[in-house]
C-alpha positions in Angstrom: 0.1 0.5 0.0 1.0 3.3 -1.4 1.6 6.7 1.4 -1.2 8.1 0.1 -3.3 5.2 0.6 -1.7 4.9 4.3 -2.9 8.3 4.9 -5.9 8.3 3.9 -7.2 5.4 6.2 -5.0 7.3 8.1 -7.3 9.9 7.9 -10.8 8.3 7.8 -10.1 6.5 11.0 -8.8 9.1 12.8 -11.7 11.9 11.7 -15.1 9.3 12.0 -13.1 7.1 15.6 -13.3 3.6 13.0 -10.7 2.0 14.5 -7.6 1.7 11.4 -7.3 -1.6 11.7 -11.3 -1.8 10.4 -10.3 -0.4 6.7 -9.7 -1.3 3.9 -9.2 0.1 0.7 -12.9 -1.7 -0.2 -14.8 -0.6 3.5 -17.6 1.3 2.4 -17.9 3.6 4.3 -22.2 4.0 4.4 -23.0 0.5 4.3 -19.5 -1.3 6.0 -19.1 1.6 8.4 -22.9 3.3 9.4 -21.2 7.0 8.6 -24.3 9.0 7.2 -25.8 12.1 7.1 -23.8 14.6 8.9 -21.2 13.1 10.4 -20.6 11.7 5.9 -20.4 15.4 5.6 -18.3 16.8 7.5 -15.7 14.0 6.9 -15.4 14.7 2.8 -15.8 18.7 4.4 -12.6 17.3 6.3 -11.3 15.2 3.2 -11.3 18.1 0.4 -9.5 20.8 2.4 -7.0 17.9 3.7 -6.6 16.1 0.0 -7.6 19.4 -2.4 -9.8 17.3 -3.7 -12.8 19.1 -5.5 -16.4 17.2 -4.3 -18.5 18.5 -6.6 -19.9 15.3 -8.6 -20.1 13.4 -5.0 -22.3 16.5 -3.6 -24.3 16.8 -6.4 -25.0 13.1 -6.4 -24.6 12.7 -2.4 -28.2 11.2 -2.1 -27.2 7.9 -3.9 -24.3 7.4 -1.4 -25.9 8.1 1.7 -29.0 8.5 3.3 -29.9 11.2 5.3 -29.2 11.3 9.1 -31.3 10.4 12.1 -33.9 8.3 10.4 -35.0 5.8 8.1 -34.3 5.9 4.1 -36.3 5.6 1.1 -35.4 2.0 0.7 -37.1 1.2 4.1 -39.9 3.7 4.2 -41.8 2.1 0.4 -41.4 -1.3 1.4 -43.2 -1.0 5.2 -45.5 1.6 3.8 -46.6 -1.4 1.1 -47.2 -3.3 3.6 -48.7 -1.8 5.9 -51.8 -0.9 2.7 -51.3 -3.8 1.9 -52.3 -5.5 5.5 -55.3 -2.6 5.8 -56.7 -3.8 2.6 -57.1 -7.2 3.5 -58.6 -6.1 7.0 -61.0 -4.3 5.1 -61.7 -7.4 2.9 -61.8 -10.0 4.9 -62.0 -8.5 8.7 -59.9 -11.1 10.4 -56.6 -9.7 12.3 -56.3 -6.1 12.8 -54.5 -4.7 9.8 -51.2 -3.3 11.9 -50.6 -7.2 11.6 
């Protein structure tokens, strides 16, 4: 591993509080480490300043990479809402247990 890769991994460990031995070049910040919302935003702003990287394209597509902080994202809400509505329809049609079951 070259010095730039080591510097970046060290930076991510220091900035995020994640232990360095949990990081590799294949580690995904959102999925593997749970870095989302304001934490991810702060990490990348600091990263851009420290390493002199233009992150304009990342900011343009931010929502494709990171979920908002403090709540579930669309991939969670859509299936839950769909199941809730199907349960309500079944309850309306046949009765039985409460629709939320």
